[in-house]
mmCIF file of the N, C-alpha and C atoms, coordinates in Angstrom:
data_MODEL
# 
_entry.id   MODEL 
# 
loop_
_atom_site.group_PDB 
_atom_site.id 
_atom_site.type_symbol 
_atom_site.label_atom_id 
_atom_site.label_alt_id 
_atom_site.label_comp_id 
_atom_site.label_asym_id 
_atom_site.label_entity_id 
_atom_site.label_seq_id 
_atom_site.pdbx_PDB_ins_code 
_atom_site.Cartn_x 
_atom_site.Cartn_y 
_atom_site.Cartn_z 
_atom_site.occupancy 
_atom_site.B_iso_or_equiv 
_atom_site.pdbx_formal_charge 
_atom_site.auth_seq_id 
_atom_site.auth_comp_id 
_atom_site.auth_asym_id 
_atom_site.auth_atom_id 
_atom_site.pdbx_PDB_model_num 
ATOM 1   N N  . MET A 1 1  ? 0.423   1.680  -6.505 1.00 0.00 ? 1  MET A N  1 
ATOM 2   C CA . MET A 1 1  ? 1.421   1.412  -5.502 1.00 0.00 ? 1  MET A CA 1 
ATOM 3   C C  . MET A 1 1  ? 0.765   1.490  -4.119 1.00 0.00 ? 1  MET A C  1 
ATOM 4   N N  . GLU A 1 2  ? 1.006   0.491  -3.294 1.00 0.00 ? 2  GLU A N  1 
ATOM 5   C CA . GLU A 1 2  ? 0.442   0.451  -1.962 1.00 0.00 ? 2  GLU A CA 1 
ATOM 6   C C  . GLU A 1 2  ? 1.314   1.219  -0.975 1.00 0.00 ? 2  GLU A C  1 
ATOM 7   N N  . ARG A 1 3  ? 0.641   1.873  -0.035 1.00 0.00 ? 3  ARG A N  1 
ATOM 8   C CA . ARG A 1 3  ? 1.373   2.563  1.019  1.00 0.00 ? 3  ARG A CA 1 
ATOM 9   C C  . ARG A 1 3  ? 1.674   1.581  2.131  1.00 0.00 ? 3  ARG A C  1 
ATOM 10  N N  . PRO A 1 4  ? 2.839   1.653  2.738  1.00 0.00 ? 4  PRO A N  1 
ATOM 11  C CA . PRO A 1 4  ? 3.152   0.732  3.826  1.00 0.00 ? 4  PRO A CA 1 
ATOM 12  C C  . PRO A 1 4  ? 2.240   0.989  5.025  1.00 0.00 ? 4  PRO A C  1 
ATOM 13  N N  . SER A 1 5  ? 1.820   -0.067 5.704  1.00 0.00 ? 5  SER A N  1 
ATOM 14  C CA . SER A 1 5  ? 0.924   0.079  6.840  1.00 0.00 ? 5  SER A CA 1 
ATOM 15  C C  . SER A 1 5  ? 1.682   0.316  8.146  1.00 0.00 ? 5  SER A C  1 
ATOM 16  N N  . VAL A 1 6  ? 2.982   0.124  8.132  1.00 0.00 ? 6  VAL A N  1 
ATOM 17  C CA . VAL A 1 6  ? 3.799   0.317  9.327  1.00 0.00 ? 6  VAL A CA 1 
ATOM 18  C C  . VAL A 1 6  ? 4.731   1.496  9.099  1.00 0.00 ? 6  VAL A C  1 
ATOM 19  N N  . ARG A 1 7  ? 4.760   2.402  10.074 1.00 0.00 ? 7  ARG A N  1 
ATOM 20  C CA . ARG A 1 7  ? 5.617   3.578  9.980  1.00 0.00 ? 7  ARG A CA 1 
ATOM 21  C C  . ARG A 1 7  ? 6.577   3.566  11.158 1.00 0.00 ? 7  ARG A C  1 
ATOM 22  N N  . GLN A 1 8  ? 7.844   3.707  10.869 1.00 0.00 ? 8  GLN A N  1 
ATOM 23  C CA . GLN A 1 8  ? 8.848   3.745  11.925 1.00 0.00 ? 8  GLN A CA 1 
ATOM 24  C C  . GLN A 1 8  ? 9.072   5.189  12.338 1.00 0.00 ? 8  GLN A C  1 
ATOM 25  N N  . VAL A 1 9  ? 8.884   5.467  13.619 1.00 0.00 ? 9  VAL A N  1 
ATOM 26  C CA . VAL A 1 9  ? 9.038   6.821  14.155 1.00 0.00 ? 9  VAL A CA 1 
ATOM 27  C C  . VAL A 1 9  ? 10.287  6.856  15.015 1.00 0.00 ? 9  VAL A C  1 
ATOM 28  N N  . THR A 1 10 ? 11.187  7.785  14.705 1.00 0.00 ? 10 THR A N  1 
ATOM 29  C CA . THR A 1 10 ? 12.430  7.895  15.470 1.00 0.00 ? 10 THR A CA 1 
ATOM 30  C C  . THR A 1 10 ? 12.503  9.191  16.264 1.00 0.00 ? 10 THR A C  1 
ATOM 31  N N  . ASP A 1 11 ? 11.570  10.112 16.053 1.00 0.00 ? 11 ASP A N  1 
ATOM 32  C CA . ASP A 1 11 ? 11.566  11.393 16.746 1.00 0.00 ? 11 ASP A CA 1 
ATOM 33  C C  . ASP A 1 11 ? 10.401  11.433 17.733 1.00 0.00 ? 11 ASP A C  1 
ATOM 34  N N  . SER A 1 12 ? 10.679  11.750 18.986 1.00 0.00 ? 12 SER A N  1 
ATOM 35  C CA . SER A 1 12 ? 9.630   11.752 20.009 1.00 0.00 ? 12 SER A CA 1 
ATOM 36  C C  . SER A 1 12 ? 8.569   12.820 19.737 1.00 0.00 ? 12 SER A C  1 
ATOM 37  N N  . ARG A 1 13 ? 8.951   13.920 19.084 1.00 0.00 ? 13 ARG A N  1 
ATOM 38  C CA . ARG A 1 13 ? 7.961   14.966 18.759 1.00 0.00 ? 13 ARG A CA 1 
ATOM 39  C C  . ARG A 1 13 ? 6.965   14.458 17.725 1.00 0.00 ? 13 ARG A C  1 
ATOM 40  N N  . VAL A 1 14 ? 7.437   13.669 16.771 1.00 0.00 ? 14 VAL A N  1 
ATOM 41  C CA . VAL A 1 14 ? 6.549   13.091 15.758 1.00 0.00 ? 14 VAL A CA 1 
ATOM 42  C C  . VAL A 1 14 ? 5.588   12.118 16.421 1.00 0.00 ? 14 VAL A C  1 
ATOM 43  N N  . LEU A 1 15 ? 6.102   11.293 17.321 1.00 0.00 ? 15 LEU A N  1 
ATOM 44  C CA . LEU A 1 15 ? 5.251   10.339 18.026 1.00 0.00 ? 15 LEU A CA 1 
ATOM 45  C C  . LEU A 1 15 ? 4.179   11.064 18.836 1.00 0.00 ? 15 LEU A C  1 
ATOM 46  N N  . ALA A 1 16 ? 4.542   12.138 19.500 1.00 0.00 ? 16 ALA A N  1 
ATOM 47  C CA . ALA A 1 16 ? 3.574   12.902 20.284 1.00 0.00 ? 16 ALA A CA 1 
ATOM 48  C C  . ALA A 1 16 ? 2.501   13.519 19.381 1.00 0.00 ? 16 ALA A C  1 
ATOM 49  N N  . ALA A 1 17 ? 2.896   14.016 18.229 1.00 0.00 ? 17 ALA A N  1 
ATOM 50  C CA . ALA A 1 17 ? 1.932   14.602 17.298 1.00 0.00 ? 17 ALA A CA 1 
ATOM 51  C C  . ALA A 1 17 ? 0.990   13.545 16.731 1.00 0.00 ? 17 ALA A C  1 
ATOM 52  N N  . LEU A 1 18 ? 1.516   12.373 16.431 1.00 0.00 ? 18 LEU A N  1 
ATOM 53  C CA . LEU A 1 18 ? 0.681   11.303 15.894 1.00 0.00 ? 18 LEU A CA 1 
ATOM 54  C C  . LEU A 1 18 ? -0.295  10.776 16.929 1.00 0.00 ? 18 LEU A C  1 
ATOM 55  N N  . ALA A 1 19 ? 0.087   10.783 18.184 1.00 0.00 ? 19 ALA A N  1 
ATOM 56  C CA . ALA A 1 19 ? -0.743  10.221 19.240 1.00 0.00 ? 19 ALA A CA 1 
ATOM 57  C C  . ALA A 1 19 ? -1.658  11.254 19.901 1.00 0.00 ? 19 ALA A C  1 
ATOM 58  N N  . HIS A 1 20 ? -1.592  12.499 19.486 1.00 0.00 ? 20 HIS A N  1 
ATOM 59  C CA . HIS A 1 20 ? -2.393  13.548 20.113 1.00 0.00 ? 20 HIS A CA 1 
ATOM 60  C C  . HIS A 1 20 ? -3.885  13.237 19.977 1.00 0.00 ? 20 HIS A C  1 
ATOM 61  N N  . PRO A 1 21 ? -4.658  13.358 21.056 1.00 0.00 ? 21 PRO A N  1 
ATOM 62  C CA . PRO A 1 21 ? -6.085  13.007 21.019 1.00 0.00 ? 21 PRO A CA 1 
ATOM 63  C C  . PRO A 1 21 ? -6.898  13.815 20.009 1.00 0.00 ? 21 PRO A C  1 
ATOM 64  N N  . LEU A 1 22 ? -6.599  15.102 19.853 1.00 0.00 ? 22 LEU A N  1 
ATOM 65  C CA . LEU A 1 22 ? -7.348  15.913 18.890 1.00 0.00 ? 22 LEU A CA 1 
ATOM 66  C C  . LEU A 1 22 ? -7.094  15.425 17.467 1.00 0.00 ? 22 LEU A C  1 
ATOM 67  N N  . ARG A 1 23 ? -5.854  15.092 17.158 1.00 0.00 ? 23 ARG A N  1 
ATOM 68  C CA . ARG A 1 23 ? -5.536  14.573 15.830 1.00 0.00 ? 23 ARG A CA 1 
ATOM 69  C C  . ARG A 1 23 ? -6.303  13.289 15.566 1.00 0.00 ? 23 ARG A C  1 
ATOM 70  N N  . ARG A 1 24 ? -6.391  12.428 16.572 1.00 0.00 ? 24 ARG A N  1 
ATOM 71  C CA . ARG A 1 24 ? -7.117  11.163 16.402 1.00 0.00 ? 24 ARG A CA 1 
ATOM 72  C C  . ARG A 1 24 ? -8.588  11.429 16.120 1.00 0.00 ? 24 ARG A C  1 
ATOM 73  N N  . ARG A 1 25 ? -9.193  12.394 16.823 1.00 0.00 ? 25 ARG A N  1 
ATOM 74  C CA . ARG A 1 25 ? -10.604 12.713 16.573 1.00 0.00 ? 25 ARG A CA 1 
ATOM 75  C C  . ARG A 1 25 ? -10.800 13.311 15.183 1.00 0.00 ? 25 ARG A C  1 
ATOM 76  N N  . LEU A 1 26 ? -9.874  14.180 14.766 1.00 0.00 ? 26 LEU A N  1 
ATOM 77  C CA . LEU A 1 26 ? -9.978  14.760 13.427 1.00 0.00 ? 26 LEU A CA 1 
ATOM 78  C C  . LEU A 1 26 ? -9.864  13.688 12.350 1.00 0.00 ? 26 LEU A C  1 
ATOM 79  N N  . MET A 1 27 ? -8.960  12.740 12.536 1.00 0.00 ? 27 MET A N  1 
ATOM 80  C CA . MET A 1 27 ? -8.809  11.663 11.562 1.00 0.00 ? 27 MET A CA 1 
ATOM 81  C C  . MET A 1 27 ? -10.070 10.800 11.505 1.00 0.00 ? 27 MET A C  1 
ATOM 82  N N  . ASP A 1 28 ? -10.711 10.568 12.654 1.00 0.00 ? 28 ASP A N  1 
ATOM 83  C CA . ASP A 1 28 ? -11.960 9.811  12.672 1.00 0.00 ? 28 ASP A CA 1 
ATOM 84  C C  . ASP A 1 28 ? -13.053 10.543 11.893 1.00 0.00 ? 28 ASP A C  1 
ATOM 85  N N  . VAL A 1 29 ? -13.151 11.855 12.070 1.00 0.00 ? 29 VAL A N  1 
ATOM 86  C CA . VAL A 1 29 ? -14.153 12.642 11.348 1.00 0.00 ? 29 VAL A CA 1 
ATOM 87  C C  . VAL A 1 29 ? -13.884 12.588 9.848  1.00 0.00 ? 29 VAL A C  1 
ATOM 88  N N  . LEU A 1 30 ? -12.617 12.710 9.452  1.00 0.00 ? 30 LEU A N  1 
ATOM 89  C CA . LEU A 1 30 ? -12.285 12.659 8.024  1.00 0.00 ? 30 LEU A CA 1 
ATOM 90  C C  . LEU A 1 30 ? -12.592 11.288 7.433  1.00 0.00 ? 30 LEU A C  1 
ATOM 91  N N  . LYS A 1 31 ? -12.420 10.232 8.208  1.00 0.00 ? 31 LYS A N  1 
ATOM 92  C CA . LYS A 1 31 ? -12.744 8.893  7.712  1.00 0.00 ? 31 LYS A CA 1 
ATOM 93  C C  . LYS A 1 31 ? -14.232 8.757  7.440  1.00 0.00 ? 31 LYS A C  1 
ATOM 94  N N  . VAL A 1 32 ? -15.060 9.363  8.297  1.00 0.00 ? 32 VAL A N  1 
ATOM 95  C CA . VAL A 1 32 ? -16.512 9.246  8.150  1.00 0.00 ? 32 VAL A CA 1 
ATOM 96  C C  . VAL A 1 32 ? -17.030 10.173 7.060  1.00 0.00 ? 32 VAL A C  1 
ATOM 97  N N  . TYR A 1 33 ? -16.649 11.455 7.118  1.00 0.00 ? 33 TYR A N  1 
ATOM 98  C CA . TYR A 1 33 ? -17.230 12.457 6.219  1.00 0.00 ? 33 TYR A CA 1 
ATOM 99  C C  . TYR A 1 33 ? -16.354 12.795 5.031  1.00 0.00 ? 33 TYR A C  1 
ATOM 100 N N  . GLY A 1 34 ? -15.074 12.506 5.095  1.00 0.00 ? 34 GLY A N  1 
ATOM 101 C CA . GLY A 1 34 ? -14.165 12.840 4.018  1.00 0.00 ? 34 GLY A CA 1 
ATOM 102 C C  . GLY A 1 34 ? -13.800 14.317 4.031  1.00 0.00 ? 34 GLY A C  1 
ATOM 103 N N  . PRO A 1 35 ? -12.777 14.688 3.268  1.00 0.00 ? 35 PRO A N  1 
ATOM 104 C CA . PRO A 1 35 ? -12.377 16.098 3.214  1.00 0.00 ? 35 PRO A CA 1 
ATOM 105 C C  . PRO A 1 35 ? -13.389 16.900 2.399  1.00 0.00 ? 35 PRO A C  1 
ATOM 106 N N  . PRO A 1 36 ? -13.464 18.198 2.636  1.00 0.00 ? 36 PRO A N  1 
ATOM 107 C CA . PRO A 1 36 ? -14.366 19.028 1.834  1.00 0.00 ? 36 PRO A CA 1 
ATOM 108 C C  . PRO A 1 36 ? -13.913 19.049 0.377  1.00 0.00 ? 36 PRO A C  1 
ATOM 109 N N  . ALA A 1 37 ? -14.859 19.182 -0.527 1.00 0.00 ? 37 ALA A N  1 
ATOM 110 C CA . ALA A 1 37 ? -14.551 19.181 -1.956 1.00 0.00 ? 37 ALA A CA 1 
ATOM 111 C C  . ALA A 1 37 ? -13.713 20.407 -2.321 1.00 0.00 ? 37 ALA A C  1 
ATOM 112 N N  . ARG A 1 38 ? -14.110 21.568 -1.823 1.00 0.00 ? 38 ARG A N  1 
ATOM 113 C CA . ARG A 1 38 ? -13.351 22.798 -2.066 1.00 0.00 ? 38 ARG A CA 1 
ATOM 114 C C  . ARG A 1 38 ? -13.789 23.819 -1.039 1.00 0.00 ? 38 ARG A C  1 
ATOM 115 N N  . PRO A 1 39 ? -12.925 24.743 -0.701 1.00 0.00 ? 39 PRO A N  1 
ATOM 116 C CA . PRO A 1 39 ? -13.304 25.773 0.277  1.00 0.00 ? 39 PRO A CA 1 
ATOM 117 C C  . PRO A 1 39 ? -14.331 26.739 -0.309 1.00 0.00 ? 39 PRO A C  1 
ATOM 118 N N  . ARG A 1 40 ? -15.230 27.165 0.546  1.00 0.00 ? 40 ARG A N  1 
ATOM 119 C CA . ARG A 1 40 ? -16.230 28.143 0.106  1.00 0.00 ? 40 ARG A CA 1 
ATOM 120 C C  . ARG A 1 40 ? -15.697 29.549 0.317  1.00 0.00 ? 40 ARG A C  1 
ATOM 121 N N  . CYS A 1 41 ? -15.923 30.415 -0.640 1.00 0.00 ? 41 CYS A N  1 
ATOM 122 C CA . CYS A 1 41 ? -15.433 31.800 -0.519 1.00 0.00 ? 41 CYS A CA 1 
ATOM 123 C C  . CYS A 1 41 ? -16.580 32.733 -0.262 1.00 0.00 ? 41 CYS A C  1 
# 
């Protein structure tokens, strides 16, 4: 099943969280390196 590429945002707090610069940088890092396999203890 494909995920929709368009998301409708109706709450201004959600829009602010999605557009936050730190979140954008974190998403870029995850795209390049991917999530960690498992946490180290």
